[in-house]
C-alpha positions as CSV (number, residue, x, y, z in Angstrom):
1,M,-15.2,47.7,14.6
2,G,-12.2,49.3,12.9
3,Q,-10.4,46.0,12.2
4,R,-8.3,45.1,9.4
5,T,-9.5,41.0,8.4
6,E,-8.9,38.8,6.0
7,L,-11.7,36.0,5.3
8,I,-10.1,32.6,4.2
9,C,-13.0,30.3,3.2
10,D,-13.1,26.6,2.1
11,V,-10.0,25.2,4.4
12,G,-11.7,22.3,6.5
13,V,-10.6,19.4,7.8
14,A,-11.6,17.4,5.0
15,G,-9.3,18.8,2.8
16,L,-6.4,19.8,4.5
17,H,-4.0,20.6,2.0
18,R,-6.6,23.9,0.9
19,L,-5.7,25.0,4.5
20,I,-2.0,24.2,4.6
21,K,-1.3,27.1,2.1
22,H,-2.7,29.7,4.0
23,V,-0.6,29.1,7.0
24,P,2.1,31.4,6.5
25,R,-0.7,34.2,6.4
26,L,-2.5,32.5,9.3
27,Q,0.3,32.7,11.4
28,Q,1.1,36.5,11.3
29,A,-2.3,36.9,12.9
30,N,-2.6,38.4,16.3
31,V,-6.0,36.3,16.8
32,V,-7.5,34.2,14.2
33,I,-11.3,33.3,14.4
34,V,-12.4,29.8,13.1
35,V,-15.9,29.4,12.0
36,A,-17.3,25.7,11.2
37,G,-20.1,23.1,11.5
38,M,-20.1,19.5,11.3
39,E,-18.2,18.2,14.1
40,G,-16.0,21.1,15.0
41,A,-12.4,19.7,14.4
42,L,-11.2,23.1,12.5
43,A,-10.5,24.7,15.1
44,S,-8.1,22.3,16.8
45,V,-6.2,21.8,13.8
46,I,-5.3,25.8,13.4
47,G,-5.0,25.9,17.2
48,G,-2.1,23.7,16.9
49,L,-0.7,25.1,14.2
50,M,-0.8,28.8,15.8
51,S,0.6,30.6,18.2
52,C,-2.3,33.3,19.1
53,P,-5.3,32.9,20.4
54,V,-7.9,31.1,17.9
55,I,-11.6,32.2,18.7
56,A,-13.9,28.5,17.9
57,V,-17.5,29.7,16.5
58,P,-19.3,26.5,16.1
59,T,-22.6,26.7,13.5
60,S,-25.8,25.7,13.4
61,V,-25.9,25.0,9.6
62,G,-24.3,22.3,7.8
63,Y,-24.6,18.6,6.1
64,G,-25.0,15.4,8.1
65,S,-25.8,14.8,11.9
66,S,-24.9,18.5,13.0
67,F,-27.8,18.7,15.4
68,E,-28.2,22.2,15.0
69,G,-24.5,23.0,16.3
70,L,-24.2,20.8,19.4
71,S,-21.7,18.5,17.7
72,A,-19.5,21.3,16.7
73,L,-20.2,23.4,20.2
74,L,-18.8,20.2,22.3
75,T,-15.9,19.7,20.0
76,M,-14.8,23.0,20.6
77,L,-15.3,23.1,24.1
78,N,-13.4,20.1,24.3
79,S,-10.3,21.1,22.2
80,C,-7.2,20.0,23.4
81,S,-5.2,22.8,21.5
82,S,-4.1,25.2,23.9
83,G,-5.4,28.7,23.2
84,V,-8.2,28.1,21.5
85,T,-11.5,29.2,23.4
86,C,-15.1,29.3,22.2
87,V,-18.1,31.2,22.2
88,N,-21.4,29.9,21.4
89,I,-23.2,28.6,18.6
90,D,-23.7,31.0,15.7
91,N,-22.1,33.8,17.9
92,G,-19.7,35.4,15.3
93,F,-20.4,38.8,16.9
94,S,-19.0,37.8,20.4
95,A,-16.2,36.5,18.3
96,A,-15.7,39.6,16.6
97,V,-15.9,41.6,19.7
98,T,-13.4,39.2,21.6
99,A,-10.8,39.6,18.9
100,T,-11.1,43.2,18.8
101,L,-10.8,43.6,22.4
102,I,-7.4,41.4,21.5
103,N,-6.1,43.4,19.2
104,K,-6.8,47.0,20.6
105,K,-4.4,45.7,23.7
106,I,-2.0,44.7,21.6
107,E,-2.1,48.0,19.8
108,G,-2.1,50.0,22.8
109,A,1.3,47.6,23.9
110,N,3.1,48.6,20.9
111,H,2.1,52.2,21.1
């Protein structure tokens, strides 16, 4: 969709030290897409650190009792961090389209 993206992997809440070093770079983003499984807490953590929209994508895969993504979906839907919105399980495409719409609106306002 013509968007500039950056991929940051392996920054789950079980090892916050791996996330913290990326916070300055994340805070420069117009929008952040968080893909997480298990309990889905990563979206709330990122949402609490960002001043931009966060799009949460629960995944159906992972270890433990994730109930095919239902655990992550329910956690992300109930996030107490403002600015977090959630798409359906494994719906990264919708997250990408939404992020593109946000970016295009920002780009239009800056021209």
